[in-house]
ROKOL-532883 format. One record per residue (C-alpha): x, y, z; residue number from 1; residue in one letter. Coordinates in Angstrom, 3 decimals. Layout:
<pts>
{{X Y Z} NUM "A"}
...
</pts>
This chain:
<pts>
{{-189.643 -45.617 -69.114} 1 "M"}
{{-193.297 -46.633 -68.706} 2 "S"}
{{-195.990 -43.977 -69.027} 3 "E"}
{{-197.447 -42.474 -65.881} 4 "M"}
{{-201.001 -43.679 -65.230} 5 "P"}
{{-203.763 -41.161 -65.815} 6 "A"}
{{-205.988 -40.003 -62.979} 7 "L"}
{{-209.139 -42.091 -62.623} 8 "K"}
{{-211.116 -39.063 -61.483} 9 "S"}
{{-211.651 -35.545 -62.740} 10 "N"}
{{-211.832 -34.315 -59.132} 11 "F"}
{{-209.999 -31.107 -60.060} 12 "L"}
{{-212.883 -30.186 -62.347} 13 "E"}
{{-215.309 -30.901 -59.486} 14 "E"}
{{-213.701 -28.340 -57.165} 15 "I"}
{{-215.849 -25.238 -57.028} 16 "I"}
{{-213.737 -22.098 -57.322} 17 "Y"}
{{-215.613 -19.494 -55.328} 18 "K"}
{{-216.334 -16.025 -56.651} 19 "D"}
{{-214.262 -14.473 -53.850} 20 "D"}
{{-210.943 -15.601 -55.380} 21 "F"}
{{-208.249 -12.967 -55.034} 22 "I"}
{{-204.714 -14.073 -55.758} 23 "S"}
{{-202.244 -13.898 -52.904} 24 "F"}
{{-199.866 -11.481 -54.728} 25 "P"}
{{-202.784 -9.131 -55.397} 26 "E"}
{{-203.713 -9.200 -51.720} 27 "R"}
{{-200.130 -8.389 -50.740} 28 "I"}
{{-199.898 -5.504 -53.197} 29 "R"}
{{-203.177 -4.071 -51.902} 30 "N"}
{{-202.029 -4.230 -48.276} 31 "V"}
{{-198.680 -2.606 -49.091} 32 "A"}
{{-200.413 0.168 -51.049} 33 "K"}
{{-203.103 0.890 -48.475} 34 "N"}
{{-201.025 0.470 -45.294} 35 "F"}
{{-197.404 1.381 -46.129} 36 "P"}
{{-196.613 2.395 -42.532} 37 "E"}
{{-197.796 -0.891 -41.037} 38 "L"}
{{-195.213 -3.263 -39.568} 39 "N"}
{{-195.262 -6.528 -41.500} 40 "V"}
{{-192.504 -8.724 -40.078} 41 "L"}
{{-190.349 -8.966 -36.953} 42 "T"}
{{-187.464 -11.448 -36.731} 43 "V"}
{{-184.776 -11.419 -34.018} 44 "D"}
{{-185.608 -7.824 -33.111} 45 "G"}
{{-185.559 -6.535 -36.709} 46 "E"}
{{-188.853 -5.131 -38.027} 47 "T"}
{{-189.900 -4.329 -41.579} 48 "R"}
{{-192.704 -2.018 -42.701} 49 "Q"}
{{-194.603 -2.536 -45.940} 50 "W"}
{{-193.131 0.647 -47.480} 51 "K"}
{{-189.657 -0.874 -47.289} 52 "G"}
{{-190.556 -4.560 -47.552} 53 "F"}
{{-192.632 -4.443 -50.747} 54 "M"}
{{-189.743 -3.023 -52.823} 55 "P"}
{{-187.629 -6.016 -51.733} 56 "R"}
{{-190.413 -8.391 -52.782} 57 "I"}
{{-190.491 -6.607 -56.143} 58 "N"}
{{-186.727 -7.013 -56.511} 59 "Q"}
{{-186.998 -10.782 -55.942} 60 "V"}
{{-189.840 -10.967 -58.486} 61 "S"}
{{-187.857 -9.004 -61.074} 62 "N"}
{{-184.751 -11.105 -60.481} 63 "M"}
{{-186.698 -14.312 -61.118} 64 "L"}
{{-188.433 -12.876 -64.180} 65 "A"}
{{-185.048 -11.783 -65.518} 66 "G"}
{{-183.892 -15.386 -65.332} 67 "R"}
{{-186.937 -16.511 -67.325} 68 "G"}
{{-188.812 -17.902 -64.320} 69 "L"}
{{-192.542 -17.309 -64.132} 70 "G"}
{{-195.833 -19.190 -64.184} 71 "R"}
{{-195.160 -22.913 -63.934} 72 "G"}
{{-191.545 -22.493 -62.779} 73 "S"}
{{-190.417 -23.726 -59.380} 74 "K"}
{{-187.778 -22.592 -56.899} 75 "I"}
{{-186.700 -24.468 -53.757} 76 "A"}
{{-185.853 -23.013 -50.349} 77 "V"}
{{-183.920 -24.867 -47.642} 78 "L"}
{{-183.358 -22.315 -44.922} 79 "A"}
{{-184.018 -21.229 -41.389} 80 "K"}
{{-186.930 -18.847 -40.804} 81 "S"}
{{-185.762 -15.349 -41.703} 82 "S"}
{{-186.688 -12.072 -43.389} 83 "I"}
{{-184.978 -13.301 -46.551} 84 "E"}
{{-187.053 -16.496 -46.583} 85 "Y"}
{{-190.278 -14.452 -46.559} 86 "I"}
{{-188.897 -12.132 -49.279} 87 "E"}
{{-188.189 -15.110 -51.521} 88 "I"}
{{-191.542 -16.734 -50.824} 89 "F"}
{{-193.603 -13.610 -51.556} 90 "L"}
{{-191.407 -12.449 -54.414} 91 "G"}
{{-191.630 -15.856 -56.041} 92 "G"}
{{-195.400 -15.944 -55.788} 93 "L"}
{{-195.674 -12.472 -57.299} 94 "Q"}
{{-193.606 -13.649 -60.277} 95 "A"}
{{-196.031 -16.564 -60.707} 96 "G"}
{{-193.455 -19.056 -59.467} 97 "V"}
{{-194.400 -22.113 -57.366} 98 "C"}
{{-192.442 -22.296 -54.078} 99 "I"}
{{-190.911 -25.594 -52.918} 100 "V"}
{{-190.086 -25.274 -49.178} 101 "P"}
{{-187.726 -28.093 -48.175} 102 "L"}
{{-187.268 -29.741 -44.787} 103 "S"}
{{-183.947 -29.737 -42.980} 104 "G"}
{{-185.020 -33.051 -41.431} 105 "M"}
{{-184.627 -34.859 -44.772} 106 "A"}
{{-181.387 -36.535 -45.843} 107 "S"}
{{-179.090 -35.086 -48.498} 108 "S"}
{{-180.119 -37.822 -50.924} 109 "E"}
{{-183.822 -37.169 -50.331} 110 "Q"}
{{-183.329 -33.453 -50.849} 111 "L"}
{{-181.545 -34.088 -54.130} 112 "K"}
{{-184.442 -36.283 -55.252} 113 "D"}
{{-187.033 -33.688 -54.177} 114 "M"}
{{-185.299 -30.861 -56.023} 115 "I"}
{{-184.973 -33.053 -59.126} 116 "R"}
{{-188.559 -34.304 -58.858} 117 "D"}
{{-189.947 -30.776 -58.484} 118 "S"}
{{-187.974 -29.422 -61.413} 119 "G"}
{{-186.805 -26.468 -59.330} 120 "S"}
{{-184.580 -24.047 -61.264} 121 "K"}
{{-183.017 -22.324 -58.230} 122 "M"}
{{-182.178 -23.419 -54.675} 123 "V"}
{{-181.944 -20.854 -51.846} 124 "F"}
{{-180.025 -22.124 -48.794} 125 "V"}
{{-178.960 -20.838 -45.371} 126 "S"}
{{-175.586 -21.719 -43.876} 127 "E"}
{{-176.915 -24.258 -41.386} 128 "D"}
{{-178.263 -26.345 -44.297} 129 "N"}
{{-175.553 -25.939 -46.961} 130 "K"}
{{-173.934 -29.289 -46.075} 131 "H"}
{{-177.063 -31.079 -47.317} 132 "Y"}
{{-176.778 -29.494 -50.769} 133 "I"}
{{-173.005 -29.442 -51.331} 134 "E"}
{{-172.727 -33.166 -52.270} 135 "P"}
{{-174.828 -32.661 -55.412} 136 "F"}
{{-174.045 -29.105 -56.547} 137 "I"}
{{-173.666 -29.220 -60.329} 138 "G"}
{{-175.328 -32.647 -60.588} 139 "K"}
{{-178.917 -31.497 -61.212} 140 "L"}
{{-179.650 -30.690 -64.859} 141 "D"}
{{-182.441 -28.201 -64.086} 142 "A"}
{{-180.339 -26.031 -61.742} 143 "V"}
{{-177.678 -23.911 -63.471} 144 "P"}
{{-174.274 -23.355 -61.874} 145 "A"}
{{-175.343 -19.938 -60.567} 146 "D"}
{{-178.709 -21.254 -59.363} 147 "G"}
{{-177.448 -22.269 -55.916} 148 "Y"}
{{-177.967 -19.158 -53.793} 149 "V"}
{{-176.362 -18.509 -50.378} 150 "A"}
{{-178.616 -16.505 -48.080} 151 "L"}
{{-176.275 -15.790 -45.169} 152 "D"}
{{-172.802 -17.073 -46.031} 153 "F"}
{{-170.013 -16.664 -48.575} 154 "S"}
{{-168.642 -19.505 -50.679} 155 "D"}
{{-167.208 -19.436 -54.203} 156 "K"}
{{-169.469 -22.313 -55.273} 157 "A"}
{{-172.564 -20.311 -54.345} 158 "W"}
{{-174.242 -17.167 -55.689} 159 "T"}
{{-174.597 -14.560 -52.904} 160 "P"}
{{-178.211 -13.553 -52.294} 161 "Y"}
{{-177.845 -9.874 -51.434} 162 "E"}
{{-176.128 -8.606 -54.602} 163 "P"}
{{-178.339 -10.897 -56.687} 164 "L"}
{{-181.483 -9.173 -55.375} 165 "V"}
{{-180.373 -5.626 -54.526} 166 "S"}
{{-179.204 -4.962 -58.079} 167 "S"}
{{-182.742 -5.477 -59.423} 168 "E"}
{{-185.460 -2.907 -60.052} 169 "S"}
{{-187.890 -2.095 -57.230} 170 "E"}
{{-190.659 -1.525 -59.778} 171 "S"}
{{-193.882 -3.403 -59.130} 172 "A"}
{{-194.716 -6.326 -61.342} 173 "M"}
{{-197.932 -8.224 -61.870} 174 "S"}
{{-198.557 -11.654 -63.351} 175 "V"}
{{-202.069 -12.897 -64.054} 176 "D"}
{{-202.700 -15.689 -61.570} 177 "I"}
{{-205.414 -18.278 -62.177} 178 "L"}
{{-207.113 -20.157 -59.296} 179 "P"}
{{-205.667 -23.481 -60.455} 180 "E"}
{{-202.077 -22.205 -60.744} 181 "D"}
{{-199.621 -23.972 -58.393} 182 "P"}
{{-198.861 -21.964 -55.239} 183 "F"}
{{-196.466 -24.266 -53.415} 184 "N"}
{{-195.247 -27.847 -53.481} 185 "L"}
{{-194.827 -29.373 -50.022} 186 "I"}
{{-193.085 -32.718 -49.671} 187 "Y"}
{{-194.407 -35.067 -47.011} 188 "S"}
{{-192.115 -36.305 -44.259} 189 "S"}
{{-191.263 -39.704 -45.712} 190 "G"}
{{-188.570 -41.772 -44.032} 191 "T"}
{{-187.372 -43.621 -47.146} 192 "T"}
{{-187.330 -42.838 -50.864} 193 "G"}
{{-188.766 -39.659 -52.341} 194 "V"}
{{-191.520 -38.178 -50.138} 195 "P"}
{{-194.808 -37.332 -51.853} 196 "K"}
{{-195.040 -33.818 -53.262} 197 "G"}
{{-198.342 -32.175 -52.335} 198 "I"}
{{-199.184 -29.486 -54.876} 199 "E"}
{{-201.448 -26.764 -53.486} 200 "Q"}
{{-203.104 -24.220 -55.763} 201 "S"}
{{-203.690 -20.491 -55.393} 202 "H"}
{{-207.391 -21.282 -54.976} 203 "S"}
{{-206.669 -23.571 -52.031} 204 "M"}
{{-204.535 -20.935 -50.308} 205 "R"}
{{-207.194 -18.312 -50.984} 206 "N"}
{{-209.689 -20.430 -49.058} 207 "Q"}
{{-207.290 -20.444 -46.092} 208 "H"}
{{-207.222 -16.629 -46.173} 209 "V"}
{{-211.018 -16.484 -46.257} 210 "V"}
{{-211.207 -18.933 -43.341} 211 "G"}
{{-208.820 -17.009 -41.106} 212 "F"}
{{-210.498 -13.721 -41.935} 213 "E"}
{{-213.653 -15.293 -40.499} 214 "A"}
{{-211.640 -16.060 -37.342} 215 "L"}
{{-210.861 -12.379 -36.902} 216 "G"}
{{-207.406 -12.085 -38.477} 217 "V"}
{{-207.011 -8.499 -39.723} 218 "S"}
{{-204.562 -5.602 -40.072} 219 "S"}
{{-204.609 -5.349 -36.265} 220 "K"}
{{-203.479 -8.944 -35.755} 221 "S"}
{{-200.053 -9.992 -34.519} 222 "V"}
{{-199.295 -13.659 -35.221} 223 "T"}
{{-196.413 -15.393 -33.463} 224 "L"}
{{-195.029 -18.099 -35.744} 225 "S"}
{{-192.681 -20.618 -34.149} 226 "S"}
{{-192.771 -23.707 -36.378} 227 "T"}
{{-190.659 -24.242 -39.513} 228 "A"}
{{-191.616 -22.485 -42.754} 229 "L"}
{{-191.555 -25.727 -44.754} 230 "Y"}
{{-194.531 -26.978 -42.760} 231 "S"}
{{-198.119 -26.431 -43.872} 232 "N"}
{{-198.901 -25.989 -40.173} 233 "T"}
{{-196.908 -22.752 -40.282} 234 "T"}
{{-198.033 -21.497 -43.669} 235 "L"}
{{-201.741 -22.036 -43.078} 236 "V"}
{{-201.838 -19.139 -40.577} 237 "V"}
{{-198.731 -17.125 -41.516} 238 "L"}
{{-199.849 -16.512 -45.101} 239 "L"}
{{-203.407 -15.355 -44.234} 240 "P"}
{{-201.987 -12.967 -41.621} 241 "T"}
{{-199.787 -11.335 -44.257} 242 "L"}
{{-202.572 -11.277 -46.852} 243 "A"}
{{-204.920 -9.548 -44.403} 244 "L"}
{{-202.389 -6.903 -43.348} 245 "G"}
{{-201.385 -8.374 -39.994} 246 "G"}
{{-197.875 -8.602 -38.582} 247 "R"}
{{-195.785 -11.749 -38.247} 248 "I"}
{{-193.398 -12.250 -35.355} 249 "V"}
{{-191.154 -15.032 -36.599} 250 "L"}
{{-189.130 -17.308 -34.317} 251 "M"}
{{-186.217 -18.964 -36.169} 252 "P"}
{{-186.282 -21.704 -33.526} 253 "K"}
{{-188.908 -22.483 -30.897} 254 "F"}
{{-187.937 -22.106 -27.240} 255 "A"}
{{-190.622 -22.162 -24.554} 256 "T"}
{{-189.688 -19.131 -22.466} 257 "E"}
{{-188.650 -17.109 -25.518} 258 "E"}
{{-192.137 -17.727 -26.923} 259 "F"}
{{-193.681 -16.384 -23.721} 260 "L"}
{{-191.386 -13.346 -23.707} 261 "K"}
{{-192.224 -12.489 -27.313} 262 "L"}
{{-195.951 -13.049 -26.766} 263 "A"}
{{-195.951 -10.520 -23.925} 264 "E"}
{{-193.583 -7.967 -25.497} 265 "A"}
{{-195.206 -7.968 -28.957} 266 "E"}
{{-198.778 -8.186 -27.637} 267 "K"}
{{-199.455 -11.243 -29.758} 268 "V"}
{{-203.096 -11.875 -30.731} 269 "T"}
{{-202.854 -15.127 -32.731} 270 "H"}
{{-200.664 -18.214 -32.920} 271 "T"}
{{-200.661 -21.685 -34.439} 272 "M"}
{{-198.971 -24.346 -32.311} 273 "L"}
{{-198.678 -28.123 -32.318} 274 "V"}
{{-199.702 -30.166 -29.250} 275 "P"}
{{-196.219 -30.727 -27.852} 276 "V"}
{{-195.656 -26.950 -27.842} 277 "Q"}
{{-198.880 -26.363 -25.909} 278 "Y"}
{{-197.802 -28.915 -23.349} 279 "Q"}
{{-194.355 -27.343 -22.893} 280 "R"}
{{-195.706 -23.801 -22.676} 281 "I"}
{{-198.503 -24.589 -20.221} 282 "L"}
{{-196.203 -26.702 -18.030} 283 "D"}
{{-193.443 -24.076 -17.935} 284 "H"}
{{-192.624 -23.024 -14.383} 285 "K"}
{{-192.787 -19.316 -15.289} 286 "N"}
{{-195.977 -19.432 -17.366} 287 "F"}
{{-197.946 -17.491 -14.759} 288 "H"}
{{-195.454 -14.617 -14.782} 289 "K"}
{{-196.244 -13.520 -18.350} 290 "Y"}
{{-199.044 -11.214 -19.467} 291 "D"}
{{-200.841 -13.059 -22.273} 292 "L"}
{{-204.023 -10.987 -22.144} 293 "S"}
{{-203.594 -9.775 -25.749} 294 "S"}
{{-204.310 -13.268 -27.131} 295 "F"}
{{-207.528 -13.559 -29.106} 296 "Q"}
{{-207.159 -16.960 -30.757} 297 "I"}
{{-204.745 -19.858 -30.400} 298 "K"}
{{-204.942 -22.670 -32.947} 299 "V"}
{{-203.762 -26.249 -32.518} 300 "S"}
{{-203.202 -28.692 -35.382} 301 "T"}
{{-201.018 -31.516 -36.800} 302 "S"}
{{-202.031 -34.065 -34.140} 303 "A"}
{{-204.907 -34.445 -31.668} 304 "P"}
{{-204.608 -32.179 -28.622} 305 "L"}
{{-205.235 -34.181 -25.471} 306 "R"}
{{-208.146 -33.343 -23.199} 307 "E"}
{{-205.994 -32.435 -20.217} 308 "G"}
{{-203.976 -29.906 -22.230} 309 "I"}
{{-207.176 -28.384 -23.634} 310 "K"}
{{-208.540 -27.970 -20.119} 311 "Q"}
{{-205.292 -26.370 -18.948} 312 "Q"}
{{-205.497 -23.890 -21.799} 313 "A"}
{{-209.091 -23.001 -20.910} 314 "I"}
{{-208.132 -22.469 -17.285} 315 "D"}
{{-204.818 -20.636 -17.710} 316 "K"}
{{-204.431 -18.986 -21.120} 317 "W"}
{{-206.570 -15.986 -22.195} 318 "P"}
{{-208.345 -16.024 -25.556} 319 "G"}
{{-210.091 -18.751 -27.486} 320 "K"}
{{-208.444 -22.078 -28.259} 321 "L"}
{{-209.420 -23.646 -31.573} 322 "I"}
{{-208.400 -27.141 -32.616} 323 "E"}
{{-208.274 -27.779 -36.365} 324 "V"}
{{-208.206 -31.251 -37.879} 325 "Y"}
{{-207.300 -31.517 -41.536} 326 "G"}
{{-204.820 -32.699 -44.127} 327 "L"}
{{-202.090 -30.841 -45.973} 328 "T"}
{{-203.776 -32.344 -49.036} 329 "E"}
{{-207.004 -30.559 -48.084} 330 "G"}
{{-210.560 -31.769 -48.571} 331 "G"}
{{-210.949 -32.680 -44.906} 332 "I"}
{{-211.498 -30.298 -42.027} 333 "G"}
{{-213.156 -29.970 -38.646} 334 "T"}
{{-213.014 -27.199 -36.060} 335 "V"}
{{-213.453 -27.392 -32.290} 336 "L"}
{{-213.819 -24.161 -30.362} 337 "S"}
{{-212.456 -25.609 -27.146} 338 "V"}
{{-213.642 -22.746 -24.957} 339 "T"}
{{-217.195 -22.962 -26.361} 340 "D"}
{{-217.608 -26.749 -26.054} 341 "F"}
{{-215.880 -27.848 -22.832} 342 "P"}
{{-217.966 -31.038 -22.810} 343 "D"}
{{-216.543 -32.147 -26.197} 344 "K"}
{{-212.825 -31.930 -25.436} 345 "L"}
{{-212.215 -35.523 -26.559} 346 "A"}
{{-213.386 -34.631 -30.079} 347 "S"}
{{-211.833 -32.584 -32.882} 348 "V"}
{{-215.052 -30.671 -33.418} 349 "G"}
{{-217.654 -30.298 -36.117} 350 "R"}
{{-217.235 -30.249 -39.877} 351 "V"}
{{-215.829 -26.954 -41.189} 352 "S"}
{{-217.948 -24.738 -43.416} 353 "E"}
{{-217.858 -25.921 -47.027} 354 "G"}
{{-216.512 -29.383 -46.133} 355 "V"}
{{-218.347 -32.662 -46.697} 356 "D"}
{{-217.093 -35.507 -44.477} 357 "L"}
{{-218.229 -39.116 -44.505} 358 "R"}
{{-217.209 -42.398 -42.863} 359 "I"}
{{-216.544 -45.527 -44.954} 360 "I"}
{{-215.734 -49.163 -44.188} 361 "D"}
{{-212.896 -51.327 -45.526} 362 "E"}
{{-214.894 -52.112 -48.680} 363 "Q"}
{{-215.623 -48.441 -49.366} 364 "G"}
{{-219.267 -48.532 -48.309} 365 "A"}
{{-220.578 -45.438 -46.516} 366 "E"}
{{-221.397 -45.979 -42.833} 367 "L"}
{{-224.180 -44.380 -40.772} 368 "P"}
{{-223.573 -41.841 -38.013} 369 "Q"}
{{-221.946 -43.398 -34.970} 370 "G"}
{{-220.194 -46.212 -36.853} 371 "E"}
{{-216.398 -46.446 -36.872} 372 "I"}
{{-214.499 -46.268 -40.150} 373 "G"}
{{-212.141 -44.248 -42.334} 374 "E"}
{{-212.776 -40.519 -42.658} 375 "I"}
{{-213.131 -39.189 -46.224} 376 "V"}
{{-213.839 -35.625 -47.288} 377 "G"}
{{-214.105 -33.026 -50.038} 378 "R"}
{{-214.182 -29.237 -50.165} 379 "S"}
{{-213.232 -26.294 -52.356} 380 "S"}
{{-209.745 -26.423 -50.780} 381 "A"}
{{-208.102 -29.562 -52.162} 382 "M"}
{{-204.598 -30.184 -53.482} 383 "M"}
{{-204.067 -30.448 -57.219} 384 "S"}
{{-202.620 -33.923 -56.641} 385 "G"}
{{-199.381 -35.620 -55.666} 386 "Y"}
{{-196.812 -34.104 -57.999} 387 "Y"}
{{-195.748 -36.499 -60.763} 388 "N"}
{{-197.612 -39.309 -58.962} 389 "R"}
{{-201.114 -39.844 -60.378} 390 "P"}
{{-200.909 -43.418 -59.069} 391 "D"}
{{-200.648 -42.179 -55.469} 392 "L"}
{{-203.336 -39.568 -56.103} 393 "T"}
{{-205.660 -42.297 -57.405} 394 "N"}
{{-205.020 -44.359 -54.265} 395 "D"}
{{-206.297 -41.456 -52.165} 396 "M"}
{{-209.607 -41.028 -53.997} 397 "L"}
{{-213.045 -42.371 -53.025} 398 "W"}
{{-216.186 -41.823 -55.073} 399 "T"}
{{-219.620 -41.676 -53.467} 400 "C"}
{{-222.844 -43.040 -54.980} 401 "S"}
{{-223.615 -39.590 -56.432} 402 "E"}
{{-220.324 -39.641 -58.371} 403 "G"}
{{-218.492 -37.016 -56.292} 404 "K"}
{{-214.843 -37.526 -55.429} 405 "T"}
{{-213.456 -37.422 -51.882} 406 "Y"}
{{-209.980 -37.686 -50.349} 407 "F"}
{{-209.320 -40.624 -48.044} 408 "K"}
{{-207.655 -39.451 -44.828} 409 "S"}
{{-206.094 -42.667 -43.572} 410 "G"}
{{-207.634 -41.790 -40.186} 411 "D"}
{{-210.185 -43.880 -38.301} 412 "I"}
{{-212.993 -42.035 -36.541} 413 "G"}
{{-216.692 -41.683 -35.793} 414 "R"}
{{-219.319 -38.946 -35.436} 415 "F"}
{{-221.328 -38.687 -32.238} 416 "D"}
{{-225.034 -37.834 -32.024} 417 "E"}
{{-224.222 -34.097 -32.026} 418 "D"}
{{-222.051 -34.228 -35.136} 419 "G"}
{{-218.692 -33.993 -33.351} 420 "F"}
{{-215.871 -36.052 -34.866} 421 "L"}
{{-213.785 -38.336 -32.644} 422 "F"}
{{-210.436 -39.583 -33.967} 423 "L"}
{{-209.423 -43.090 -32.950} 424 "L"}
{{-206.217 -43.875 -34.834} 425 "D"}
{{-204.305 -43.744 -38.054} 426 "R"}
{{-205.484 -46.639 -40.201} 427 "K"}
{{-201.902 -47.877 -40.547} 428 "K"}
{{-201.395 -47.639 -36.762} 429 "D"}
{{-204.498 -49.612 -35.782} 430 "M"}
{{-203.649 -52.663 -33.685} 431 "I"}
{{-205.316 -55.978 -34.641} 432 "I"}
{{-205.039 -58.377 -31.712} 433 "S"}
{{-206.774 -61.748 -31.739} 434 "G"}
{{-209.033 -60.516 -34.546} 435 "G"}
{{-210.151 -57.409 -32.622} 436 "F"}
{{-209.460 -53.841 -33.777} 437 "N"}
{{-207.777 -51.869 -31.000} 438 "I"}
{{-207.413 -48.102 -31.237} 439 "Y"}
{{-204.279 -46.750 -29.565} 440 "A"}
{{-205.958 -43.375 -28.949} 441 "A"}
{{-208.472 -45.002 -26.577} 442 "D"}
{{-205.685 -46.515 -24.469} 443 "I"}
{{-203.573 -43.356 -24.584} 444 "E"}
{{-206.552 -41.308 -23.415} 445 "A"}
{{-206.706 -43.422 -20.271} 446 "E"}
{{-202.961 -43.461 -19.655} 447 "L"}
{{-202.540 -39.676 -19.805} 448 "V"}
{{-204.924 -39.399 -16.861} 449 "Q"}
{{-202.378 -41.172 -14.652} 450 "H"}
{{-200.809 -38.711 -12.236} 451 "S"}
{{-197.266 -39.894 -12.977} 452 "G"}
{{-197.321 -39.902 -16.783} 453 "I"}
{{-195.968 -36.999 -18.828} 454 "S"}
{{-196.154 -38.497 -22.326} 455 "D"}
{{-197.219 -41.807 -23.859} 456 "V"}
{{-197.504 -43.722 -27.118} 457 "A"}
{{-199.239 -47.063 -27.565} 458 "V"}
{{-198.087 -49.281 -30.428} 459 "I"}
{{-198.781 -52.800 -31.627} 460 "G"}
{{-195.854 -55.221 -31.349} 461 "I"}
{{-195.620 -58.798 -32.702} 462 "P"}
{{-197.229 -61.529 -30.584} 463 "S"}
{{-197.140 -65.286 -31.283} 464 "E"}
{{-200.466 -65.752 -29.493} 465 "S"}
{{-202.443 -62.754 -30.787} 466 "W"}
{{-200.654 -61.547 -33.925} 467 "G"}
{{-200.202 -58.136 -32.315} 468 "E"}
{{-200.469 -56.894 -28.776} 469 "T"}
{{-200.563 -53.301 -27.451} 470 "P"}
{{-197.490 -51.980 -25.635} 471 "L"}
{{-197.364 -48.637 -23.814} 472 "A"}
{{-194.202 -46.533 -24.126} 473 "L"}
{{-194.297 -44.099 -21.229} 474 "V"}
{{-192.408 -40.969 -20.209} 475 "V"}
{{-192.787 -40.377 -16.466} 476 "L"}
{{-193.119 -36.970 -14.898} 477 "K"}
{{-190.080 -35.687 -13.061} 478 "E"}
{{-189.893 -37.303 -9.623} 479 "G"}
{{-192.437 -40.058 -10.401} 480 "A"}
{{-191.413 -43.498 -9.102} 481 "T"}
{{-194.141 -45.726 -10.548} 482 "H"}
{{-193.135 -49.176 -11.787} 483 "T"}
{{-194.144 -50.862 -15.022} 484 "E"}
{{-196.469 -53.152 -13.056} 485 "K"}
{{-198.066 -50.185 -11.273} 486 "D"}
{{-199.065 -48.579 -14.551} 487 "I"}
{{-200.008 -51.807 -16.347} 488 "T"}
{{-202.337 -52.856 -13.519} 489 "D"}
{{-203.791 -49.355 -13.170} 490 "W"}
{{-204.702 -48.897 -16.831} 491 "V"}
{{-205.854 -52.476 -17.480} 492 "N"}
{{-208.400 -52.100 -14.710} 493 "N"}
{{-209.851 -49.157 -16.664} 494 "R"}
{{-209.849 -50.807 -20.101} 495 "L"}
{{-212.056 -53.351 -21.817} 496 "G"}
{{-210.772 -56.911 -21.930} 497 "K"}
{{-209.726 -56.750 -25.585} 498 "T"}
{{-207.892 -53.430 -25.080} 499 "Q"}
{{-205.558 -54.398 -22.260} 500 "R"}
{{-201.882 -53.645 -22.744} 501 "I"}
{{-199.273 -56.377 -22.534} 502 "S"}
{{-196.821 -54.170 -20.697} 503 "G"}
{{-195.106 -50.828 -20.218} 504 "V"}
{{-191.660 -49.637 -21.200} 505 "E"}
{{-190.244 -46.380 -19.844} 506 "F"}
{{-188.577 -43.859 -22.151} 507 "R"}
{{-186.863 -40.559 -21.445} 508 "S"}
{{-188.470 -39.051 -24.573} 509 "T"}
{{-190.586 -40.129 -27.524} 510 "L"}
{{-189.404 -39.454 -31.098} 511 "P"}
{{-191.395 -36.688 -32.783} 512 "R"}
{{-191.412 -34.970 -36.149} 513 "S"}
{{-190.666 -31.260 -36.363} 514 "T"}
{{-194.387 -30.533 -36.051} 515 "I"}
{{-194.811 -32.727 -32.990} 516 "G"}
{{-196.228 -35.979 -34.340} 517 "K"}
{{-194.988 -39.104 -32.556} 518 "I"}
{{-193.089 -41.313 -35.016} 519 "K"}
{{-194.919 -44.555 -34.339} 520 "K"}
{{-193.424 -46.378 -37.310} 521 "K"}
{{-189.961 -45.692 -35.912} 522 "E"}
{{-191.067 -47.073 -32.544} 523 "L"}
{{-192.676 -50.195 -34.064} 524 "R"}
{{-189.593 -50.878 -36.181} 525 "D"}
{{-187.557 -51.390 -32.999} 526 "E"}
{{-189.633 -54.464 -32.186} 527 "Y"}
{{-189.858 -55.882 -35.687} 528 "V"}
{{-186.061 -56.096 -35.912} 529 "T"}
{{-185.513 -57.528 -32.423} 530 "K"}
</pts>
C-alpha cells in the first residue's frame, strides 16, 4: 500500500483557538448541575429533565470507558432521532469519544466502508436501519461481536442497548478535552464509493455554541428539531441549545402539520429548517390557524432560500428569519437577517464575525469586489481535515499572498457594493454554452417568479451546437395548465441572449437529499446516458 500524502499546509496550526473554549461535556455538566429541574428533551410526548437525563449520559460514558473507549476512539450511530440517540451522543462525548453519525440514505456497502474507514469500535442501530448492517455483521475487524447494539429491537445477533447501559454506574465522569480533539466525524452524501469523512473538532463546535448564544439561545429557549441527526444542519443548532440549557423538541420524522402543531403546543422559540421545509410549511393550507407568536428566530441553511419564500416568511411568520451560508467543513460563513434587510433578499448576507471570505478566479488569483469567482474562506471554526484523506484536504486549500490558508467552497459568487454575498452556482454545476458561463441560479430566480411554477431546477445538458445548453425542469403548481412553450417563451423574454433555455420538461417532483438539496448530478445523468 502506498503512503498517504502529507498535507501541504499547516492550516490546523493557523486556526486561532479562542480563550472562551469550554468543552461541550463541561457545558452539559454545568447545565445539569445548575438547572436540574429544567426540561431538556421532548420526543413523541416523552420529556426528560436534566436530573434524570444526566445520570443516563453518565451511564453511557461509563459503559464506553469500561470497554476501553475514550479519547481518540470512535462509535457509529445509525438510528432514527430518539432519546437514546441523544444519550449516546452526549455520553460518548463525555467519555472523550468521537461520534460518527451515519445516514440511512447510504447503501449497505457504503455504510460498511464508512464504519471501516472511521475505525468505529461500536455501532448503535435502530430497527428501521438494521437491514443495512446485517449483511456485514462480524466482517469488520474493529467491531467486536458484541459491538453491534440494538436500540429498540431484540435479535440474538445484537447486544440489547437497555441492559448494556442501565447496569452501569450513574457516577459522573470527566475526561480532559483539548480544543483540537475530534468531536464528530460526518460523512458527506456521496453517491458512489466512500463519502468523504469531515472531522470536526471540539473547538469548532464550541464556536457554534458561542455563535448561537449571540443569537439569543439560552436556558429559556425551545428548539424544534425536525431534520436527521446525522446532518450538520441539525447538529449546528441542536447542540448549542443543549449546551446553553435550552430544551429540544425532537421530531423523528418531519411532517408539515405536525411541525405546526408542536410549534404551537411547545411554544417553540427557535428552529433550523432547510428551504424545502419552509416552502411546505408556509404553503400549508392550515398555516394561518396556528399560533406561532413564541418564535424568536428561525434559521435557514443547506441551500439558498428563494426570495419569494423569504418574503412569505417576513409577511406571515412571527420572529426573525436568518439565512446562514456555510460549509460542514467550516471556514466559510455569511449571515442574512432577512427581516432587517428586505432589500437584499437575493443575497445570503454579509460575512459572519471572525470569518475572512475572498473571491478567486480559475487560476487562483484574488478578484476585486464585484467580480465573479469561487468563494474561499477561513475562520476559527474549520474542520480538522477529511479523515484519512490528506489528498482531498489538499485539494480544498487555497493560500493567499500573505501565506494564510483558506478553504475553497466550490461555490461561485460575488460581493455587491454593500458587502452582501450573492451565490450564483456550484462550480461543478455551472453551464458552459458556446464559451459563455451560465449560472443556473440566475435562470431559476426568474422562473420561480412565474405564477404557475412550484419548483424548478436548471441543468446543463449536452448540445452538439453549443457543448451544453440550459434545460429547465419544472414542477407546476396544482391546477396550472401552462405548456412547455408558454414557460420557455415567458422566461426567455426576461433573460439575456446567452442565458436562454433550450426548453422545459415537466416533473411531478425533483429529487432532493434529506436536507433538501436538489440532486442536480442525478438529473444531469439522465441526459448523459440517453
